[in-house]
C-alpha beads as a LAMMPS data file, in Angstrom:
LAMMPS data file: protein, C-alpha beads

411 atoms
410 bonds

1 atom types
1 bond types

-500.0 500.0 xlo xhi
-500.0 500.0 ylo yhi
-500.0 500.0 zlo zhi

Masses

1 110.0

Atoms # bond

1 1 1 -219.450 -213.709 418.316
2 1 1 -219.829 -214.716 414.664
3 1 1 -217.319 -217.206 413.224
4 1 1 -214.082 -215.679 411.998
5 1 1 -213.341 -215.106 408.330
6 1 1 -209.971 -215.873 406.768
7 1 1 -207.231 -213.558 407.990
8 1 1 -203.511 -213.688 407.393
9 1 1 -201.237 -213.570 410.390
10 1 1 -197.560 -214.133 411.020
11 1 1 -198.342 -217.683 412.114
12 1 1 -200.472 -218.593 409.064
13 1 1 -204.054 -218.430 407.792
14 1 1 -207.139 -218.530 409.999
15 1 1 -209.936 -220.768 408.514
16 1 1 -212.798 -218.876 406.887
17 1 1 -216.302 -218.868 408.318
18 1 1 -218.362 -221.932 407.345
19 1 1 -220.913 -219.867 405.414
20 1 1 -218.162 -218.191 403.363
21 1 1 -216.713 -221.595 402.514
22 1 1 -220.225 -222.716 401.513
23 1 1 -221.098 -219.825 399.204
24 1 1 -217.708 -220.028 397.469
25 1 1 -218.036 -223.778 396.899
26 1 1 -218.888 -224.741 393.304
27 1 1 -220.584 -227.965 394.428
28 1 1 -223.055 -225.957 396.517
29 1 1 -224.073 -223.781 393.567
30 1 1 -224.441 -226.752 391.210
31 1 1 -226.737 -228.418 393.756
32 1 1 -228.779 -225.221 394.160
33 1 1 -229.046 -224.962 390.362
34 1 1 -230.347 -228.542 390.076
35 1 1 -232.984 -227.956 392.770
36 1 1 -234.084 -224.695 391.103
37 1 1 -234.243 -226.467 387.731
38 1 1 -236.490 -229.236 389.073
39 1 1 -238.840 -226.665 390.627
40 1 1 -238.975 -224.668 387.384
41 1 1 -239.632 -227.849 385.388
42 1 1 -242.512 -228.847 387.660
43 1 1 -244.224 -225.458 388.005
44 1 1 -243.353 -223.766 384.679
45 1 1 -242.568 -226.553 382.198
46 1 1 -242.926 -224.343 379.102
47 1 1 -240.290 -221.952 380.433
48 1 1 -238.101 -224.818 381.622
49 1 1 -237.970 -226.382 378.149
50 1 1 -236.550 -223.110 376.803
51 1 1 -233.610 -223.493 379.198
52 1 1 -232.228 -226.306 377.009
53 1 1 -230.042 -223.816 375.136
54 1 1 -228.172 -222.991 378.361
55 1 1 -227.356 -226.637 379.065
56 1 1 -226.378 -227.515 375.494
57 1 1 -224.233 -224.377 375.145
58 1 1 -222.296 -225.259 378.289
59 1 1 -221.702 -228.825 377.047
60 1 1 -220.635 -227.495 373.640
61 1 1 -218.083 -225.207 375.331
62 1 1 -216.745 -228.102 377.425
63 1 1 -216.475 -230.267 374.295
64 1 1 -214.079 -227.697 372.851
65 1 1 -211.635 -228.612 375.637
66 1 1 -211.913 -232.407 375.311
67 1 1 -209.749 -232.895 372.203
68 1 1 -206.863 -230.572 373.224
69 1 1 -206.793 -231.891 376.803
70 1 1 -206.725 -235.537 375.677
71 1 1 -204.075 -234.750 373.042
72 1 1 -201.813 -232.741 375.342
73 1 1 -202.154 -235.131 378.287
74 1 1 -201.347 -238.231 376.238
75 1 1 -198.498 -236.710 374.210
76 1 1 -196.867 -235.254 377.339
77 1 1 -197.433 -238.475 379.258
78 1 1 -196.007 -240.816 376.608
79 1 1 -193.115 -238.545 375.603
80 1 1 -192.147 -238.341 379.269
81 1 1 -192.000 -242.134 379.646
82 1 1 -188.628 -243.830 379.681
83 1 1 -190.050 -247.202 378.654
84 1 1 -192.386 -247.255 375.655
85 1 1 -193.281 -250.893 376.368
86 1 1 -195.184 -249.554 379.343
87 1 1 -197.535 -247.675 376.991
88 1 1 -198.569 -250.928 375.305
89 1 1 -198.834 -252.695 378.654
90 1 1 -201.104 -249.986 380.063
91 1 1 -203.291 -250.139 376.943
92 1 1 -203.677 -253.932 377.037
93 1 1 -204.215 -253.981 380.792
94 1 1 -206.883 -251.258 380.488
95 1 1 -208.824 -253.111 377.787
96 1 1 -208.711 -256.373 379.782
97 1 1 -209.933 -254.558 382.904
98 1 1 -212.717 -252.861 380.917
99 1 1 -213.924 -256.167 379.488
100 1 1 -213.948 -257.990 382.837
101 1 1 -215.712 -255.233 384.785
102 1 1 -218.228 -254.351 382.055
103 1 1 -219.107 -258.062 381.645
104 1 1 -219.594 -258.262 385.406
105 1 1 -221.881 -255.209 385.240
106 1 1 -223.944 -256.902 382.498
107 1 1 -224.325 -260.026 384.633
108 1 1 -225.323 -257.978 387.689
109 1 1 -227.908 -256.104 385.616
110 1 1 -229.448 -259.359 384.389
111 1 1 -229.397 -260.867 387.885
112 1 1 -231.046 -257.879 389.573
113 1 1 -233.725 -257.647 386.853
114 1 1 -234.565 -261.335 387.325
115 1 1 -234.636 -260.921 391.110
116 1 1 -236.687 -257.694 391.363
117 1 1 -238.848 -258.219 388.219
118 1 1 -239.354 -254.572 387.206
119 1 1 -241.301 -255.665 384.105
120 1 1 -244.028 -257.447 386.049
121 1 1 -246.464 -254.539 385.772
122 1 1 -249.581 -253.768 383.740
123 1 1 -248.442 -252.286 380.435
124 1 1 -251.918 -251.049 379.467
125 1 1 -251.463 -247.652 381.142
126 1 1 -247.891 -247.082 380.026
127 1 1 -247.085 -244.222 377.664
128 1 1 -245.337 -245.112 374.432
129 1 1 -243.309 -243.178 371.895
130 1 1 -242.341 -243.991 368.329
131 1 1 -239.165 -246.096 368.273
132 1 1 -239.039 -246.623 364.498
133 1 1 -235.891 -244.562 363.925
134 1 1 -233.950 -246.746 366.359
135 1 1 -235.214 -250.041 364.975
136 1 1 -234.440 -248.899 361.422
137 1 1 -230.927 -247.884 362.446
138 1 1 -230.429 -251.265 364.142
139 1 1 -231.192 -253.056 360.889
140 1 1 -228.021 -251.601 359.369
141 1 1 -225.893 -253.489 361.896
142 1 1 -222.929 -252.264 363.914
143 1 1 -219.821 -251.062 362.114
144 1 1 -216.523 -250.603 363.969
145 1 1 -215.302 -248.293 361.213
146 1 1 -218.388 -246.084 361.534
147 1 1 -218.011 -246.154 365.314
148 1 1 -214.399 -244.957 365.039
149 1 1 -215.161 -242.322 362.401
150 1 1 -217.947 -240.818 364.536
151 1 1 -215.904 -240.899 367.773
152 1 1 -213.623 -237.854 367.993
153 1 1 -212.232 -238.998 371.349
154 1 1 -210.841 -242.220 369.857
155 1 1 -209.446 -240.381 366.830
156 1 1 -207.590 -237.889 369.038
157 1 1 -206.446 -240.735 371.309
158 1 1 -204.899 -242.643 368.392
159 1 1 -203.249 -239.535 366.921
160 1 1 -201.820 -238.531 370.322
161 1 1 -200.379 -242.018 370.955
162 1 1 -198.645 -242.032 367.555
163 1 1 -197.247 -238.490 368.022
164 1 1 -196.224 -239.208 371.628
165 1 1 -194.262 -242.298 370.573
166 1 1 -192.699 -240.488 367.606
167 1 1 -191.670 -237.604 369.871
168 1 1 -189.594 -239.994 371.980
169 1 1 -187.293 -240.514 368.996
170 1 1 -187.130 -236.856 367.989
171 1 1 -184.078 -234.690 368.704
172 1 1 -186.473 -231.792 369.314
173 1 1 -188.215 -233.704 372.092
174 1 1 -187.201 -231.280 374.881
175 1 1 -188.297 -228.174 372.975
176 1 1 -191.651 -229.671 371.945
177 1 1 -192.380 -230.945 375.467
178 1 1 -191.650 -227.471 376.877
179 1 1 -194.001 -225.839 374.370
180 1 1 -196.753 -228.433 374.899
181 1 1 -196.391 -228.035 378.667
182 1 1 -197.111 -224.299 378.364
183 1 1 -200.094 -225.039 376.127
184 1 1 -201.409 -227.570 378.650
185 1 1 -201.221 -225.050 381.496
186 1 1 -203.076 -222.456 379.393
187 1 1 -205.837 -224.924 378.451
188 1 1 -206.370 -226.070 382.039
189 1 1 -206.380 -222.454 383.282
190 1 1 -209.075 -221.605 380.726
191 1 1 -211.020 -224.703 381.764
192 1 1 -210.916 -223.596 385.402
193 1 1 -212.726 -220.384 384.515
194 1 1 -215.233 -222.135 382.233
195 1 1 -216.136 -224.491 385.093
196 1 1 -217.506 -221.497 386.995
197 1 1 -220.397 -221.751 384.512
198 1 1 -221.161 -225.320 385.657
199 1 1 -224.217 -224.298 387.743
200 1 1 -225.751 -222.715 384.622
201 1 1 -225.083 -225.864 382.585
202 1 1 -226.610 -228.084 385.254
203 1 1 -229.625 -225.768 385.558
204 1 1 -230.301 -225.731 381.815
205 1 1 -229.954 -229.491 381.400
206 1 1 -232.118 -230.472 384.361
207 1 1 -234.792 -227.808 383.713
208 1 1 -235.231 -229.025 380.137
209 1 1 -235.458 -232.684 381.188
210 1 1 -238.088 -232.123 383.866
211 1 1 -240.026 -229.550 381.808
212 1 1 -240.028 -231.662 378.637
213 1 1 -240.797 -235.088 380.068
214 1 1 -242.369 -234.250 383.459
215 1 1 -241.908 -236.070 386.737
216 1 1 -245.375 -237.637 386.275
217 1 1 -243.987 -239.849 383.490
218 1 1 -241.855 -241.630 386.085
219 1 1 -244.783 -243.029 388.084
220 1 1 -245.857 -245.883 385.759
221 1 1 -242.276 -247.092 385.404
222 1 1 -241.111 -246.183 388.911
223 1 1 -240.325 -249.836 389.652
224 1 1 -237.933 -250.053 386.705
225 1 1 -236.260 -246.754 387.596
226 1 1 -235.912 -247.764 391.231
227 1 1 -234.423 -251.109 390.214
228 1 1 -231.910 -249.489 387.845
229 1 1 -230.789 -246.885 390.385
230 1 1 -230.550 -249.487 393.164
231 1 1 -228.496 -251.814 390.957
232 1 1 -226.083 -249.044 390.029
233 1 1 -225.663 -248.039 393.682
234 1 1 -224.931 -251.666 394.591
235 1 1 -222.455 -251.942 391.724
236 1 1 -220.616 -248.758 392.734
237 1 1 -220.533 -249.507 396.470
238 1 1 -219.904 -253.258 396.419
239 1 1 -218.070 -253.985 393.159
240 1 1 -216.131 -250.771 392.555
241 1 1 -215.825 -250.265 396.321
242 1 1 -214.252 -253.711 396.725
243 1 1 -211.822 -253.060 393.881
244 1 1 -210.699 -249.800 395.481
245 1 1 -210.509 -251.431 398.908
246 1 1 -208.084 -253.991 397.481
247 1 1 -205.882 -251.043 396.507
248 1 1 -206.197 -249.509 399.995
249 1 1 -208.642 -246.773 399.017
250 1 1 -212.193 -245.936 400.108
251 1 1 -214.985 -245.569 397.525
252 1 1 -216.845 -242.979 399.612
253 1 1 -213.717 -240.832 399.978
254 1 1 -213.278 -241.007 396.204
255 1 1 -216.928 -240.042 395.607
256 1 1 -216.534 -237.041 397.905
257 1 1 -213.394 -236.062 396.009
258 1 1 -215.211 -236.003 392.636
259 1 1 -218.555 -234.701 393.958
260 1 1 -218.471 -231.598 391.724
261 1 1 -218.106 -233.773 388.623
262 1 1 -220.909 -236.094 389.786
263 1 1 -223.329 -233.211 390.346
264 1 1 -222.395 -231.707 386.995
265 1 1 -223.123 -235.029 385.263
266 1 1 -226.401 -235.292 387.200
267 1 1 -227.497 -231.870 385.987
268 1 1 -226.389 -232.167 382.359
269 1 1 -227.072 -235.931 381.876
270 1 1 -223.750 -236.056 380.040
271 1 1 -220.542 -237.662 381.293
272 1 1 -218.678 -235.674 378.602
273 1 1 -219.364 -232.481 380.552
274 1 1 -217.024 -233.712 383.305
275 1 1 -214.366 -235.435 381.162
276 1 1 -211.759 -232.631 381.219
277 1 1 -212.173 -231.918 384.939
278 1 1 -212.133 -235.609 385.980
279 1 1 -208.813 -236.020 384.153
280 1 1 -207.426 -233.057 386.058
281 1 1 -208.796 -234.372 389.370
282 1 1 -207.262 -237.828 388.849
283 1 1 -203.860 -236.287 388.169
284 1 1 -204.139 -234.235 391.370
285 1 1 -205.185 -237.400 393.196
286 1 1 -201.896 -239.034 392.273
287 1 1 -202.384 -240.875 388.975
288 1 1 -199.632 -240.200 386.445
289 1 1 -200.392 -238.059 383.390
290 1 1 -199.703 -240.946 381.003
291 1 1 -202.123 -243.343 382.749
292 1 1 -204.881 -240.718 382.986
293 1 1 -204.413 -239.801 379.331
294 1 1 -204.624 -243.398 378.133
295 1 1 -207.301 -244.848 380.435
296 1 1 -209.939 -242.090 380.633
297 1 1 -210.449 -241.417 376.883
298 1 1 -210.431 -245.161 376.114
299 1 1 -212.779 -245.849 379.016
300 1 1 -215.279 -243.294 377.756
301 1 1 -215.754 -245.534 374.723
302 1 1 -215.140 -249.029 376.100
303 1 1 -215.763 -248.952 379.867
304 1 1 -219.447 -248.033 380.180
305 1 1 -220.453 -249.821 383.372
306 1 1 -223.634 -247.816 383.897
307 1 1 -224.695 -248.225 380.283
308 1 1 -224.035 -251.977 380.464
309 1 1 -226.217 -252.335 383.559
310 1 1 -229.033 -250.347 381.978
311 1 1 -228.938 -252.216 378.660
312 1 1 -229.043 -255.650 380.284
313 1 1 -231.864 -254.625 382.639
314 1 1 -233.826 -253.028 379.780
315 1 1 -233.733 -256.271 377.755
316 1 1 -235.006 -258.301 380.720
317 1 1 -237.617 -255.620 381.509
318 1 1 -239.104 -255.810 378.003
319 1 1 -239.103 -259.623 378.150
320 1 1 -240.980 -259.532 381.469
321 1 1 -243.378 -256.907 380.131
322 1 1 -244.419 -259.297 377.338
323 1 1 -244.269 -262.426 379.555
324 1 1 -241.440 -263.889 377.483
325 1 1 -239.653 -266.678 379.367
326 1 1 -235.882 -266.685 378.974
327 1 1 -233.850 -269.833 379.616
328 1 1 -230.253 -269.947 380.849
329 1 1 -228.807 -270.173 377.333
330 1 1 -230.852 -267.141 376.238
331 1 1 -229.694 -265.157 379.275
332 1 1 -226.075 -266.025 378.455
333 1 1 -226.763 -265.015 374.851
334 1 1 -228.013 -261.609 376.031
335 1 1 -224.793 -261.057 378.008
336 1 1 -222.680 -262.278 375.092
337 1 1 -224.400 -260.066 372.519
338 1 1 -224.270 -257.005 374.776
339 1 1 -220.561 -257.601 375.480
340 1 1 -220.013 -256.723 371.820
341 1 1 -222.840 -254.315 370.948
342 1 1 -222.597 -252.226 374.146
343 1 1 -219.160 -251.004 373.050
344 1 1 -220.937 -248.930 370.416
345 1 1 -223.298 -247.287 372.911
346 1 1 -221.044 -244.248 373.274
347 1 1 -221.295 -243.165 369.651
348 1 1 -224.100 -240.671 369.113
349 1 1 -227.293 -239.630 370.891
350 1 1 -229.784 -242.489 370.881
351 1 1 -227.088 -245.095 370.223
352 1 1 -228.127 -246.923 373.405
353 1 1 -231.543 -247.572 371.876
354 1 1 -229.946 -248.721 368.639
355 1 1 -227.880 -251.211 370.666
356 1 1 -231.038 -252.376 372.438
357 1 1 -232.878 -252.791 369.149
358 1 1 -229.931 -254.739 367.692
359 1 1 -229.852 -257.034 370.731
360 1 1 -233.596 -257.692 370.672
361 1 1 -233.488 -258.348 366.923
362 1 1 -230.630 -260.822 367.345
363 1 1 -232.558 -262.774 369.998
364 1 1 -235.642 -263.251 367.760
365 1 1 -237.837 -263.713 370.850
366 1 1 -238.442 -260.392 372.616
367 1 1 -240.679 -257.840 370.789
368 1 1 -238.582 -254.910 369.522
369 1 1 -241.584 -252.595 369.869
370 1 1 -241.085 -252.821 373.637
371 1 1 -238.540 -250.029 373.196
372 1 1 -241.466 -247.615 372.879
373 1 1 -242.184 -247.984 376.607
374 1 1 -238.665 -246.891 377.577
375 1 1 -238.332 -243.736 375.481
376 1 1 -240.347 -241.557 377.868
377 1 1 -238.172 -242.216 380.922
378 1 1 -234.784 -242.737 379.290
379 1 1 -233.733 -239.136 379.897
380 1 1 -234.244 -239.615 383.643
381 1 1 -232.145 -242.768 383.655
382 1 1 -229.325 -241.269 381.610
383 1 1 -228.117 -239.485 384.751
384 1 1 -227.613 -242.804 386.560
385 1 1 -225.817 -244.272 383.549
386 1 1 -223.520 -241.271 383.117
387 1 1 -222.668 -241.037 386.835
388 1 1 -221.880 -244.764 387.053
389 1 1 -219.788 -244.535 383.874
390 1 1 -217.647 -241.697 385.201
391 1 1 -217.145 -243.385 388.589
392 1 1 -216.204 -246.625 386.819
393 1 1 -213.626 -244.870 384.667
394 1 1 -212.184 -243.052 387.649
395 1 1 -211.762 -246.342 389.527
396 1 1 -210.246 -247.957 386.419
397 1 1 -207.655 -245.189 386.188
398 1 1 -206.683 -245.612 389.848
399 1 1 -206.426 -249.403 389.449
400 1 1 -204.188 -249.176 386.367
401 1 1 -202.060 -246.427 387.945
402 1 1 -201.543 -248.410 391.154
403 1 1 -200.850 -251.671 389.347
404 1 1 -198.231 -249.881 387.225
405 1 1 -196.750 -248.099 390.283
406 1 1 -197.721 -244.824 388.631
407 1 1 -199.666 -243.502 391.621
408 1 1 -198.686 -241.167 394.438
409 1 1 -201.493 -240.585 396.908
410 1 1 -202.151 -236.882 397.386
411 1 1 -205.248 -236.882 399.590

Bonds

1 1 1 2
2 1 2 3
3 1 3 4
4 1 4 5
5 1 5 6
6 1 6 7
7 1 7 8
8 1 8 9
9 1 9 10
10 1 10 11
11 1 11 12
12 1 12 13
13 1 13 14
14 1 14 15
15 1 15 16
16 1 16 17
17 1 17 18
18 1 18 19
19 1 19 20
20 1 20 21
21 1 21 22
22 1 22 23
23 1 23 24
24 1 24 25
25 1 25 26
26 1 26 27
27 1 27 28
28 1 28 29
29 1 29 30
30 1 30 31
31 1 31 32
32 1 32 33
33 1 33 34
34 1 34 35
35 1 35 36
36 1 36 37
37 1 37 38
38 1 38 39
39 1 39 40
40 1 40 41
41 1 41 42
42 1 42 43
43 1 43 44
44 1 44 45
45 1 45 46
46 1 46 47
47 1 47 48
48 1 48 49
49 1 49 50
50 1 50 51
51 1 51 52
52 1 52 53
53 1 53 54
54 1 54 55
55 1 55 56
56 1 56 57
57 1 57 58
58 1 58 59
59 1 59 60
60 1 60 61
61 1 61 62
62 1 62 63
63 1 63 64
64 1 64 65
65 1 65 66
66 1 66 67
67 1 67 68
68 1 68 69
69 1 69 70
70 1 70 71
71 1 71 72
72 1 72 73
73 1 73 74
74 1 74 75
75 1 75 76
76 1 76 77
77 1 77 78
78 1 78 79
79 1 79 80
80 1 80 81
81 1 81 82
82 1 82 83
83 1 83 84
84 1 84 85
85 1 85 86
86 1 86 87
87 1 87 88
88 1 88 89
89 1 89 90
90 1 90 91
91 1 91 92
92 1 92 93
93 1 93 94
94 1 94 95
95 1 95 96
96 1 96 97
97 1 97 98
98 1 98 99
99 1 99 100
100 1 100 101
101 1 101 102
102 1 102 103
103 1 103 104
104 1 104 105
105 1 105 106
106 1 106 107
107 1 107 108
108 1 108 109
109 1 109 110
110 1 110 111
111 1 111 112
112 1 112 113
113 1 113 114
114 1 114 115
115 1 115 116
116 1 116 117
117 1 117 118
118 1 118 119
119 1 119 120
120 1 120 121
121 1 121 122
122 1 122 123
123 1 123 124
124 1 124 125
125 1 125 126
126 1 126 127
127 1 127 128
128 1 128 129
129 1 129 130
130 1 130 131
131 1 131 132
132 1 132 133
133 1 133 134
134 1 134 135
135 1 135 136
136 1 136 137
137 1 137 138
138 1 138 139
139 1 139 140
140 1 140 141
141 1 141 142
142 1 142 143
143 1 143 144
144 1 144 145
145 1 145 146
146 1 146 147
147 1 147 148
148 1 148 149
149 1 149 150
150 1 150 151
151 1 151 152
152 1 152 153
153 1 153 154
154 1 154 155
155 1 155 156
156 1 156 157
157 1 157 158
158 1 158 159
159 1 159 160
160 1 160 161
161 1 161 162
162 1 162 163
163 1 163 164
164 1 164 165
165 1 165 166
166 1 166 167
167 1 167 168
168 1 168 169
169 1 169 170
170 1 170 171
171 1 171 172
172 1 172 173
173 1 173 174
174 1 174 175
175 1 175 176
176 1 176 177
177 1 177 178
178 1 178 179
179 1 179 180
180 1 180 181
181 1 181 182
182 1 182 183
183 1 183 184
184 1 184 185
185 1 185 186
186 1 186 187
187 1 187 188
188 1 188 189
189 1 189 190
190 1 190 191
191 1 191 192
192 1 192 193
193 1 193 194
194 1 194 195
195 1 195 196
196 1 196 197
197 1 197 198
198 1 198 199
199 1 199 200
200 1 200 201
201 1 201 202
202 1 202 203
203 1 203 204
204 1 204 205
205 1 205 206
206 1 206 207
207 1 207 208
208 1 208 209
209 1 209 210
210 1 210 211
211 1 211 212
212 1 212 213
213 1 213 214
214 1 214 215
215 1 215 216
216 1 216 217
217 1 217 218
218 1 218 219
219 1 219 220
220 1 220 221
221 1 221 222
222 1 222 223
223 1 223 224
224 1 224 225
225 1 225 226
226 1 226 227
227 1 227 228
228 1 228 229
229 1 229 230
230 1 230 231
231 1 231 232
232 1 232 233
233 1 233 234
234 1 234 235
235 1 235 236
236 1 236 237
237 1 237 238
238 1 238 239
239 1 239 240
240 1 240 241
241 1 241 242
242 1 242 243
243 1 243 244
244 1 244 245
245 1 245 246
246 1 246 247
247 1 247 248
248 1 248 249
249 1 249 250
250 1 250 251
251 1 251 252
252 1 252 253
253 1 253 254
254 1 254 255
255 1 255 256
256 1 256 257
257 1 257 258
258 1 258 259
259 1 259 260
260 1 260 261
261 1 261 262
262 1 262 263
263 1 263 264
264 1 264 265
265 1 265 266
266 1 266 267
267 1 267 268
268 1 268 269
269 1 269 270
270 1 270 271
271 1 271 272
272 1 272 273
273 1 273 274
274 1 274 275
275 1 275 276
276 1 276 277
277 1 277 278
278 1 278 279
279 1 279 280
280 1 280 281
281 1 281 282
282 1 282 283
283 1 283 284
284 1 284 285
285 1 285 286
286 1 286 287
287 1 287 288
288 1 288 289
289 1 289 290
290 1 290 291
291 1 291 292
292 1 292 293
293 1 293 294
294 1 294 295
295 1 295 296
296 1 296 297
297 1 297 298
298 1 298 299
299 1 299 300
300 1 300 301
301 1 301 302
302 1 302 303
303 1 303 304
304 1 304 305
305 1 305 306
306 1 306 307
307 1 307 308
308 1 308 309
309 1 309 310
310 1 310 311
311 1 311 312
312 1 312 313
313 1 313 314
314 1 314 315
315 1 315 316
316 1 316 317
317 1 317 318
318 1 318 319
319 1 319 320
320 1 320 321
321 1 321 322
322 1 322 323
323 1 323 324
324 1 324 325
325 1 325 326
326 1 326 327
327 1 327 328
328 1 328 329
329 1 329 330
330 1 330 331
331 1 331 332
332 1 332 333
333 1 333 334
334 1 334 335
335 1 335 336
336 1 336 337
337 1 337 338
338 1 338 339
339 1 339 340
340 1 340 341
341 1 341 342
342 1 342 343
343 1 343 344
344 1 344 345
345 1 345 346
346 1 346 347
347 1 347 348
348 1 348 349
349 1 349 350
350 1 350 351
351 1 351 352
352 1 352 353
353 1 353 354
354 1 354 355
355 1 355 356
356 1 356 357
357 1 357 358
358 1 358 359
359 1 359 360
360 1 360 361
361 1 361 362
362 1 362 363
363 1 363 364
364 1 364 365
365 1 365 366
366 1 366 367
367 1 367 368
368 1 368 369
369 1 369 370
370 1 370 371
371 1 371 372
372 1 372 373
373 1 373 374
374 1 374 375
375 1 375 376
376 1 376 377
377 1 377 378
378 1 378 379
379 1 379 380
380 1 380 381
381 1 381 382
382 1 382 383
383 1 383 384
384 1 384 385
385 1 385 386
386 1 386 387
387 1 387 388
388 1 388 389
389 1 389 390
390 1 390 391
391 1 391 392
392 1 392 393
393 1 393 394
394 1 394 395
395 1 395 396
396 1 396 397
397 1 397 398
398 1 398 399
399 1 399 400
400 1 400 401
401 1 401 402
402 1 402 403
403 1 403 404
404 1 404 405
405 1 405 406
406 1 406 407
407 1 407 408
408 1 408 409
409 1 409 410
410 1 410 411
């Protein structure tokens, strides 16, 4: 007999057949979309490149939800807090955690690059692209004001914190919270339906990447890519896994819980595409609304573990490519410079290369033109960066929530 489908009886619900659970699972369709996109990119690259509009449209739609979700989550979270001192404590604790873990990720990136030597290859056959626009932008220097003005997430975060605190002192607090609560439910309901389009977004993003750049471009720099991916896996499993273990949670259980978000990020190469849904998932997991609202938006700008690993490894890679010897003080200088400049790597597209160019320029030893070798494969490594970033921010939220006793385990 075939497996039973879901039926309702007096005693409860009978589990659906495995194949019905599979075909109604969003993760399954996102994975299928990614596989189809890779095949299209390999065998019909011209057609695959035209799929970019599908991926970018999906991300643009998701971006429409980011500002209202951050605003509503933070305002509702803060206005529902009895102790406003806790808001400041959560903010300070988050920034300290971000700095410690991102510095550790920089050090791990440098260490793994020195150990595995991805730059010890013949650069004669490597493809290069023009990196002038990034080096010119790096000459302007990094501006915190410009970073803030170009970062909508931080602007909304600041506005929501101010309004949330002000609401605590308002006599209309109850009425406003009730109205905002209804708005929040409407926004998240709309988001749920938009997420059904996730397979299309993943398909468009991955098809364009493979069709535009081609899997063949990975071969000359396969050692670097392998080293970066391996380092990020080690960081997630050992470092983030150990942090979660300390708080009595399992990293692999957490990864399974957010698998839809991870596949979506893999397909679109953008961690922003999963920002609204990861906030929702973390609340369902047990983190309080106020902690999720404060940690996730801030982390998207200041807790870029994957980006930190990539930037540190890229600097060492270029040094090795040009046989530039780096002493201990120079290695510490790289970590120190990137501790500051990497915070601006979440600004606009290509900002990671601007940060790299700024770092190389500041060192006065490693050729800045080495960036040209990385441009061709950067799109394929952005997936690893974005996935590691979102996992890192999820772990950070759990850590802050548990340390503040603002966590109730739900799974």
